[in-house]
Every structure is written in structure tokens, then in C-alpha cells.
DRENKOLTOR-950686 format. One record per atom (N, C-alpha, C, CB): atom name; residue in one letter; x, y, z. Coordinates in nm, 3 decimals. Glycine has a CB too. Layout:
# residues N
atome=CA&residu=A&x=X&y=Y&z=Z $
...
This chain:
# residues 50
atome=N&residu=X&x=9.996&y=5.899&z=24.409 $
atome=CA&residu=X&x=10.095&y=5.943&z=24.304 $
atome=C&residu=X&x=10.037&y=6.008&z=24.177 $
atome=CB&residu=X&x=10.176&y=5.824&z=24.260 $
atome=N&residu=X&x=10.115&y=6.146&z=24.176 $
atome=CA&residu=X&x=10.067&y=6.239&z=24.045 $
atome=C&residu=X&x=10.107&y=6.189&z=23.915 $
atome=CB&residu=X&x=10.127&y=6.385&z=24.049 $
atome=N&residu=X&x=9.995&y=6.236&z=23.799 $
atome=CA&residu=X&x=10.034&y=6.213&z=23.684 $
atome=C&residu=X&x=10.160&y=6.214&z=23.652 $
atome=CB&residu=X&x=9.982&y=6.276&z=23.618 $
atome=N&residu=X&x=10.247&y=6.343&z=23.686 $
atome=CA&residu=X&x=10.352&y=6.370&z=23.642 $
atome=C&residu=X&x=10.467&y=6.253&z=23.705 $
atome=CB&residu=X&x=10.370&y=6.517&z=23.674 $
atome=N&residu=X&x=10.428&y=6.215&z=23.834 $
atome=CA&residu=X&x=10.549&y=6.110&z=23.861 $
atome=C&residu=X&x=10.553&y=6.016&z=23.812 $
atome=CB&residu=X&x=10.572&y=6.066&z=23.966 $
atome=N&residu=X&x=10.408&y=5.981&z=23.761 $
atome=CA&residu=X&x=10.378&y=5.845&z=23.660 $
atome=C&residu=X&x=10.441&y=5.839&z=23.567 $
atome=CB&residu=X&x=10.258&y=5.824&z=23.601 $
atome=N&residu=X&x=10.422&y=5.945&z=23.492 $
atome=CA&residu=X&x=10.500&y=6.009&z=23.360 $
atome=C&residu=X&x=10.662&y=5.988&z=23.388 $
atome=CB&residu=X&x=10.462&y=6.194&z=23.338 $
atome=N&residu=X&x=10.726&y=6.027&z=23.482 $
atome=CA&residu=X&x=10.867&y=5.993&z=23.516 $
atome=C&residu=X&x=10.902&y=5.892&z=23.541 $
atome=CB&residu=X&x=10.912&y=6.041&z=23.598 $
atome=N&residu=X&x=10.814&y=5.757&z=23.574 $
atome=CA&residu=X&x=10.841&y=5.656&z=23.616 $
atome=C&residu=X&x=10.856&y=5.553&z=23.518 $
atome=CB&residu=X&x=10.765&y=5.634&z=23.700 $
atome=N&residu=X&x=10.755&y=5.572&z=23.410 $
atome=CA&residu=X&x=10.721&y=5.506&z=23.314 $
atome=C&residu=X&x=10.841&y=5.448&z=23.233 $
atome=CB&residu=X&x=10.637&y=5.583&z=23.246 $
atome=N&residu=X&x=10.915&y=5.534&z=23.180 $
atome=CA&residu=X&x=11.036&y=5.473&z=23.121 $
atome=C&residu=X&x=11.104&y=5.356&z=23.230 $
atome=CB&residu=X&x=11.147&y=5.602&z=23.087 $
atome=N&residu=X&x=11.133&y=5.380&z=23.326 $
atome=CA&residu=X&x=11.195&y=5.293&z=23.387 $
atome=C&residu=X&x=11.123&y=5.168&z=23.416 $
atome=CB&residu=X&x=11.239&y=5.348&z=23.486 $
atome=N&residu=X&x=10.999&y=5.175&z=23.392 $
atome=CA&residu=X&x=10.938&y=5.053&z=23.432 $
atome=C&residu=X&x=10.908&y=5.007&z=23.283 $
atome=CB&residu=X&x=10.802&y=5.067&z=23.540 $
atome=N&residu=X&x=10.970&y=5.033&z=23.171 $
atome=CA&residu=X&x=10.963&y=5.014&z=23.043 $
atome=C&residu=X&x=10.832&y=4.996&z=23.002 $
atome=CB&residu=X&x=11.039&y=4.916&z=23.007 $
atome=N&residu=X&x=10.722&y=5.126&z=23.004 $
atome=CA&residu=X&x=10.592&y=5.074&z=22.996 $
atome=C&residu=X&x=10.599&y=5.179&z=22.836 $
atome=CB&residu=X&x=10.460&y=5.108&z=23.155 $
atome=N&residu=X&x=10.606&y=5.077&z=22.761 $
atome=CA&residu=X&x=10.596&y=5.093&z=22.616 $
atome=C&residu=X&x=10.469&y=5.138&z=22.541 $
atome=CB&residu=X&x=10.628&y=4.976&z=22.565 $
atome=N&residu=X&x=10.367&y=5.084&z=22.614 $
atome=CA&residu=X&x=10.241&y=5.069&z=22.559 $
atome=C&residu=X&x=10.113&y=5.133&z=22.667 $
atome=CB&residu=X&x=10.228&y=4.904&z=22.528 $
atome=N&residu=X&x=10.170&y=5.233&z=22.757 $
atome=CA&residu=X&x=10.115&y=5.290&z=22.822 $
atome=C&residu=X&x=10.133&y=5.450&z=22.838 $
atome=CB&residu=X&x=10.128&y=5.223&z=22.907 $
atome=N&residu=X&x=10.014&y=5.542&z=22.851 $
atome=CA&residu=X&x=10.023&y=5.666&z=22.870 $
atome=C&residu=X&x=9.949&y=5.708&z=22.990 $
atome=CB&residu=X&x=9.987&y=5.729&z=22.761 $
atome=N&residu=X&x=9.974&y=5.830&z=23.066 $
atome=CA&residu=X&x=9.946&y=5.872&z=23.156 $
atome=C&residu=X&x=9.898&y=6.027&z=23.135 $
atome=CB&residu=X&x=10.042&y=5.840&z=23.232 $
atome=N&residu=X&x=9.764&y=6.032&z=23.127 $
atome=CA&residu=X&x=9.712&y=6.164&z=23.069 $
atome=C&residu=X&x=9.613&y=6.216&z=23.161 $
atome=CB&residu=X&x=9.649&y=6.150&z=22.926 $
atome=N&residu=X&x=9.594&y=6.352&z=23.170 $
atome=CA&residu=X&x=9.482&y=6.416&z=23.267 $
atome=C&residu=X&x=9.401&y=6.472&z=23.141 $
atome=CB&residu=X&x=9.541&y=6.551&z=23.395 $
atome=N&residu=X&x=9.250&y=6.428&z=23.145 $
atome=CA&residu=X&x=9.138&y=6.478&z=23.041 $
atome=C&residu=X&x=9.015&y=6.536&z=23.111 $
atome=CB&residu=X&x=9.086&y=6.355&z=22.946 $
atome=N&residu=X&x=8.980&y=6.623&z=23.081 $
atome=CA&residu=X&x=8.796&y=6.669&z=23.096 $
atome=C&residu=X&x=8.709&y=6.558&z=23.031 $
atome=CB&residu=X&x=8.746&y=6.833&z=22.996 $
atome=N&residu=X&x=8.666&y=6.449&z=23.087 $
atome=CA&residu=X&x=8.581&y=6.388&z=23.032 $
atome=C&residu=X&x=8.429&y=6.455&z=22.976 $
atome=CB&residu=X&x=8.572&y=6.295&z=23.118 $
atome=N&residu=X&x=8.419&y=6.581&z=23.027 $
atome=CA&residu=X&x=8.290&y=6.669&z=22.963 $
atome=C&residu=X&x=8.336&y=6.710&z=22.824 $
atome=CB&residu=X&x=8.248&y=6.818&z=23.055 $
atome=N&residu=X&x=8.466&y=6.723&z=22.790 $
atome=CA&residu=X&x=8.500&y=6.789&z=22.656 $
atome=C&residu=X&x=8.577&y=6.664&z=22.563 $
atome=CB&residu=X&x=8.610&y=6.936&z=22.685 $
atome=N&residu=X&x=8.555&y=6.584&z=22.608 $
atome=CA&residu=X&x=8.630&y=6.455&z=22.533 $
atome=C&residu=X&x=8.557&y=6.478&z=22.400 $
atome=CB&residu=X&x=8.602&y=6.279&z=22.608 $
atome=N&residu=X&x=8.635&y=6.465&z=22.265 $
atome=CA&residu=X&x=8.606&y=6.440&z=22.116 $
atome=C&residu=X&x=8.690&y=6.352&z=22.051 $
atome=CB&residu=X&x=8.611&y=6.556&z=22.039 $
atome=N&residu=X&x=8.610&y=6.313&z=21.932 $
atome=CA&residu=X&x=8.693&y=6.246&z=21.838 $
atome=C&residu=X&x=8.635&y=6.094&z=21.845 $
atome=CB&residu=X&x=8.858&y=6.261&z=21.876 $
atome=N&residu=X&x=8.714&y=6.001&z=21.768 $
atome=CA&residu=X&x=8.684&y=5.879&z=21.778 $
atome=C&residu=X&x=8.724&y=5.791&z=21.898 $
atome=CB&residu=X&x=8.725&y=5.835&z=21.674 $
atome=N&residu=X&x=8.695&y=5.712&z=21.957 $
atome=CA&residu=X&x=8.754&y=5.632&z=22.077 $
atome=C&residu=X&x=8.920&y=5.584&z=22.041 $
atome=CB&residu=X&x=8.648&y=5.484&z=22.105 $
atome=N&residu=X&x=8.977&y=5.602&z=22.099 $
atome=CA&residu=X&x=9.112&y=5.591&z=22.100 $
atome=C&residu=X&x=9.160&y=5.482&z=22.212 $
atome=CB&residu=X&x=9.170&y=5.731&z=22.121 $
atome=N&residu=X&x=9.101&y=5.453&z=22.305 $
atome=CA&residu=X&x=9.153&y=5.371&z=22.417 $
atome=C&residu=X&x=9.078&y=5.212&z=22.411 $
atome=CB&residu=X&x=9.117&y=5.457&z=22.568 $
atome=N&residu=X&x=9.158&y=5.133&z=22.452 $
atome=CA&residu=X&x=9.124&y=5.003&z=22.476 $
atome=C&residu=X&x=9.104&y=4.987&z=22.631 $
atome=CB&residu=X&x=9.232&y=4.909&z=22.417 $
atome=N&residu=X&x=9.136&y=5.076&z=22.707 $
atome=CA&residu=X&x=9.104&y=5.054&z=22.836 $
atome=C&residu=X&x=9.147&y=5.173&z=22.940 $
atome=CB&residu=X&x=9.166&y=4.926&z=22.871 $
atome=N&residu=X&x=9.056&y=5.231&z=22.992 $
atome=CA&residu=X&x=9.081&y=5.334&z=23.081 $
atome=C&residu=X&x=9.018&y=5.354&z=23.223 $
atome=CB&residu=X&x=9.055&y=5.436&z=23.014 $
atome=N&residu=X&x=9.113&y=5.383&z=23.311 $
atome=CA&residu=X&x=9.096&y=5.340&z=23.448 $
atome=C&residu=X&x=9.074&y=5.541&z=23.542 $
atome=CB&residu=X&x=9.283&y=5.215&z=23.501 $
atome=N&residu=X&x=8.980&y=5.512&z=23.609 $
atome=CA&residu=X&x=9.003&y=5.652&z=23.702 $
atome=C&residu=X&x=8.975&y=5.600&z=23.837 $
atome=CB&residu=X&x=8.893&y=5.793&z=23.667 $
atome=N&residu=X&x=9.108&y=5.619&z=23.945 $
atome=CA&residu=X&x=9.101&y=5.572&z=24.057 $
atome=C&residu=X&x=9.089&y=5.683&z=24.158 $
atome=CB&residu=X&x=9.204&y=5.490&z=24.073 $
atome=N&residu=X&x=9.004&y=5.696&z=24.234 $
atome=CA&residu=X&x=8.977&y=5.803&z=24.325 $
atome=C&residu=X&x=9.029&y=5.963&z=24.269 $
atome=CB&residu=X&x=9.054&y=5.759&z=24.465 $
atome=N&residu=X&x=8.956&y=5.972&z=24.158 $
atome=CA&residu=X&x=8.967&y=6.095&z=24.108 $
atome=C&residu=X&x=8.859&y=6.178&z=24.032 $
atome=CB&residu=X&x=9.061&y=6.084&z=24.038 $
atome=N&residu=X&x=8.727&y=6.117&z=24.049 $
atome=CA&residu=X&x=8.630&y=6.183&z=24.006 $
atome=C&residu=X&x=8.564&y=6.209&z=24.120 $
atome=CB&residu=X&x=8.561&y=6.126&z=23.910 $
atome=N&residu=X&x=8.570&y=6.364&z=24.170 $
atome=CA&residu=X&x=8.499&y=6.413&z=24.301 $
atome=C&residu=X&x=8.378&y=6.529&z=24.249 $
atome=CB&residu=X&x=8.627&y=6.491&z=24.418 $
atome=N&residu=X&x=8.414&y=6.592&z=24.158 $
atome=CA&residu=X&x=8.287&y=6.702&z=24.149 $
atome=C&residu=X&x=8.306&y=6.721&z=23.974 $
atome=CB&residu=X&x=8.315&y=6.884&z=24.264 $
atome=N&residu=X&x=8.209&y=6.640&z=23.926 $
atome=CA&residu=X&x=8.167&y=6.674&z=23.764 $
atome=C&residu=X&x=8.130&y=6.842&z=23.762 $
atome=CB&residu=X&x=8.005&y=6.569&z=23.707 $
atome=N&residu=X&x=8.175&y=6.876&z=23.640 $
atome=CA&residu=X&x=8.147&y=7.028&z=23.614 $
atome=C&residu=X&x=8.009&y=7.093&z=23.607 $
atome=CB&residu=X&x=8.202&y=7.059&z=23.490 $
atome=N&residu=X&x=7.895&y=6.994&z=23.591 $
atome=CA&residu=X&x=7.766&y=7.028&z=23.598 $
atome=C&residu=X&x=7.699&y=6.926&z=23.646 $
atome=CB&residu=X&x=7.716&y=7.070&z=23.486 $
atome=N&residu=X&x=7.706&y=6.904&z=23.782 $
atome=CA&residu=X&x=7.635&y=6.770&z=23.882 $
atome=C&residu=X&x=7.494&y=6.793&z=23.827 $
atome=CB&residu=X&x=7.641&y=6.786&z=24.087 $
atome=N&residu=X&x=7.400&y=6.712&z=23.835 $
atome=CA&residu=X&x=7.244&y=6.693&z=23.858 $
atome=C&residu=X&x=7.194&y=6.764&z=23.924 $
atome=CB&residu=X&x=7.198&y=6.590&z=23.904 $
């Protein structure tokens, strides 16, 4: 399921404390703002592999 599809289904599932976002982990900044982060079959090719 795509992020846009998940965003569309969220209100119907009454998900008041969940957000679906797309972020580049290489450019995250600022203070930690998450209690729980998941990544399912989404990390394939890092921007700067070793």
C-alpha cells in the first residue's frame, strides 16, 4: 500500500495519533519527535552506500 493510500484510509480507521510520512533518513534533522518508527520493505538503496 502506498503512503497516499494509507493517508486516505487513516481517517476512516479513526487513526488520530498516527501519521504517514516519507522522509529521507540521510537528511533528518531537529530534535527527536517520534516514539515509534517503522520501515517495511522500504529501504533498498541508501544514497551513499559504503
